[in-house]
C-alpha positions in Angstrom: 222.2 88.7 55.6 220.2 91.4 53.8 217.4 93.6 55.3 214.7 94.4 52.8 212.2 97.2 53.4 209.5 98.5 51.1 208.6 102.2 51.7 205.3 103.7 50.6 204.4 107.4 51.1 201.8 109.9 50.2 198.9 107.5 50.0 196.3 110.3 50.2 193.4 107.9 50.7 189.9 109.5 50.5 186.4 108.1 51.1 184.8 105.5 49.0 183.9 106.8 45.5 186.0 109.9 46.0 189.0 111.1 43.9 191.8 113.5 44.8 193.5 115.6 42.1 191.5 113.4 39.7 193.2 110.3 40.9 191.8 107.1 42.5 194.4 106.8 45.2 192.7 103.7 46.7 193.0 101.9 43.4 196.7 103.0 43.1 197.4 101.7 46.6 195.8 98.3 45.8 198.1 98.1 42.8 201.1 98.8 45.1 199.9 96.1 47.5 199.6 93.7 44.6 203.1 94.7 43.4 204.6 94.1 46.8 202.9 90.7 47.1 204.1 89.7 43.7 207.6 91.2 43.6 208.7 91.9 47.1 207.0 89.2 49.3 210.5 88.5 50.6 210.7 91.9 52.2 211.0 91.9 56.0 208.5 94.7 56.3 206.8 97.7 54.7 206.8 101.3 56.0 204.0 103.8 55.3 205.8 107.1 55.6 202.9 109.5 56.1 200.1 111.3 54.4 198.0 108.2 54.7 194.8 110.0 54.4 194.2 113.1 52.1 192.1 115.0 54.7 192.8 113.0 57.9 189.2 111.6 58.0 188.2 108.4 59.8 186.5 106.9 56.7 189.8 107.2 54.8 191.7 105.4 57.6 189.1 102.7 57.8 189.4 102.2 54.0 193.2 102.1 54.3 192.9 99.3 56.9 190.8 97.3 54.5 193.3 97.7 51.7 196.3 96.8 54.0 194.5 93.6 55.0 195.7 92.1 51.6 199.4 92.9 52.3 201.4 89.7 53.0 204.3 91.3 54.8 204.3 93.2 58.2 203.6 96.9 58.0 204.8 99.8 60.2 203.4 103.3 60.1 204.2 106.9 60.7 202.3 110.1 59.9 202.6 113.2 57.6 201.0 116.7 57.4 197.7 115.5 55.8 197.1 113.1 58.7 195.1 113.7 61.8 196.9 111.9 64.7 194.0 111.5 67.1 191.7 110.2 64.3 194.4 107.8 63.1 195.0 106.5 66.6 191.2 106.1 67.1 191.0 103.9 64.0 194.3 102.0 64.2 194.6 101.9 68.0 196.5 103.8 70.7 199.4 101.4 70.7 200.7 103.1 67.6 201.7 106.1 69.8 205.1 106.1 71.3 206.1 107.6 74.7 206.6 110.8 72.7 202.8 111.0 72.1 203.6 110.8 68.4 203.6 107.8 65.9 207.3 107.1 66.3 208.9 103.6 66.3 212.3 101.9 66.4 212.7 98.4 64.8 215.8 96.3 65.2 216.4 93.6 62.6 219.3 91.9 60.8 221.9 94.1 62.5 220.1 97.4 61.7 218.0 99.9 63.6 215.2 101.5 61.6 213.7 104.6 63.2 210.3 106.0 62.1 209.7 109.6 63.0 206.2 111.3 63.0 206.9 114.8 61.6 203.2 115.9 61.5 202.1 119.1 63.3 198.4 120.1 63.5 197.4 122.9 61.2 200.5 123.3 59.2 202.1 121.6 56.1 205.7 122.0 57.3 207.2 119.4 59.4 208.0 119.5 63.2 209.8 117.3 65.6 209.1 118.0 69.3 211.6 118.3 72.1 210.2 115.0 73.4 210.9 113.4 70.0 214.4 114.6 69.9 215.0 113.2 73.4 213.6 109.9 72.3 215.7 109.9 69.1 218.8 110.6 71.1 218.1 107.6 73.2 217.4 105.4 70.2 220.7 106.4 68.5 222.7 105.9 71.7 221.2 102.4 72.2 222.1 101.5 68.6 225.6 103.1 68.6 227.1 99.9 67.2 224.5 99.4 64.5 223.8 101.1 61.1 220.7 103.2 61.3 218.0 104.0 58.7 215.6 106.9 59.4 212.2 107.1 57.7 209.9 110.1 58.0 207.4 112.1 56.0 209.0 115.5 55.6 212.3 116.3 53.9 214.9 117.8 56.2 217.6 118.8 53.7 216.9 121.9 51.5 216.0 120.8 48.0 216.4 124.4 46.6 212.9 124.3 45.1 209.5 125.6 46.1 208.9 122.6 48.4 211.3 124.1 50.9 208.4 126.3 52.0 207.0 123.2 53.7 210.3 121.6 54.8 210.9 120.1 58.2 211.4 123.1 60.5 214.9 123.2 62.1 216.2 120.4 59.9 219.7 121.4 61.1 218.8 120.1 64.6 217.9 116.8 63.1 221.1 116.6 61.2 223.1 117.5 64.3 221.3 114.9 66.3 221.9 112.2 63.7 225.6 113.3 63.4 226.1 111.9 67.0 225.8 108.4 65.5 228.7 107.1 63.5 226.7 105.1 60.9 223.5 106.8 59.6 222.9 105.0 56.3 219.9 106.8 54.9 217.2 109.3 55.8 214.2 108.6 53.6 211.2 110.9 53.2 208.2 111.4 51.0 206.1 114.6 51.1 207.6 116.4 48.0 206.1 114.1 45.4 209.3 113.6 43.4 212.6 111.7 43.8 215.9 113.3 45.0 219.1 112.2 46.6 221.6 114.3 48.5 224.5 114.2 50.9 223.8 116.9 53.5 226.1 117.5 56.4 227.7 114.2 55.6 224.4 112.2 55.8 222.6 110.6 52.9 219.1 112.0 52.3 216.5 110.6 49.8 213.0 111.7 48.8 210.6 109.4 46.9 207.6 109.9 44.8 204.6 108.3 46.3 201.1 107.0 45.6 199.6 110.4 44.8 200.4 112.8 41.9 204.0 113.4 41.0 205.4 116.9 40.1 207.9 118.3 37.8 210.8 119.8 39.8 209.8 123.4 40.6 213.1 125.2 40.0 213.9 128.7 38.7 210.3 129.9 38.9 209.1 127.5 36.2 205.5 126.3 36.3 204.8 123.2 38.3 203.0 120.4 36.4 201.2 117.8 38.3 201.6 114.3 36.8 199.6 111.1 37.2 202.7 109.1 37.6 204.9 107.5 38.4 203.4 106.0 41.6 206.4 104.7 43.3 207.7 102.6 46.2 211.2 102.6 47.5 212.8 99.2 48.0 215.7 99.3 50.5 218.3 96.5 50.5 220.7 96.8 53.4 223.6 94.7 54.5 226.9 95.3 56.2 228.5 96.8 53.2 225.9 99.1 51.7 222.4 100.5 52.0 220.8 100.5 48.5 217.6 102.2 47.5 215.7 101.1 44.4 212.6 102.8 43.1 209.9 100.5 41.8 207.1 102.3 39.8 203.9 100.4 40.2 202.0 103.0 38.1 204.4 104.0 35.4 202.8 107.0 33.7 203.4 110.7 33.5 200.5 112.5 31.8 200.0 116.1 32.8 197.0 116.6 35.1 197.4 120.4 35.6 200.1 123.1 35.4 200.2 125.8 38.0 
């Protein structure tokens, strides 16, 4: 019995007729939905891992709802730093908020618990988890002590040793310590940084994925950062008793330089 999850991140949807960083993110998202319907219609569900809207505006969330109407598998959502939680909840409905007040969720399926964490904090680009969220997370982990767990959130928690660590999840060590109370954390998957990475940090597997927006060259050693028009990428998780596997499916497979900074 295999759990299959498709993860999309960094959608950065804008209003009708608008572009962001010269890209038509709505068109790119439509291509991802078409790709999911064509290649991953057997997935159990899809997760949108934050930065749904580029500027957190209502018209972008309304446009997003229209695009998602074509998706043939269930969809779960959490938020990132470009999102506006009150505006999102106004458009998508208050039921998306957990008891934490944030867009958190736990999903039990095929022997796994999948936990979505809303790491958005108004007014900043770094990530934050509140005390209420940590309390809720502890409860979710304790309840699922006998199950493997996958965590999906927007911000990266493990240091990537690049410039993106300026906007990392604040106090990521607290998250790692909390997750370490569970015996079987299979993956912590994030977007946010616009490139792909994998790590074992404090004994836990951490992964970042490129998303629907621009990609970047890895900003190490003070080198310039080039923004690229691709790939636009979804993560495809295949999880069973023996392993938790992450594939990367590029639905826009290009890498022309947009700008170097």
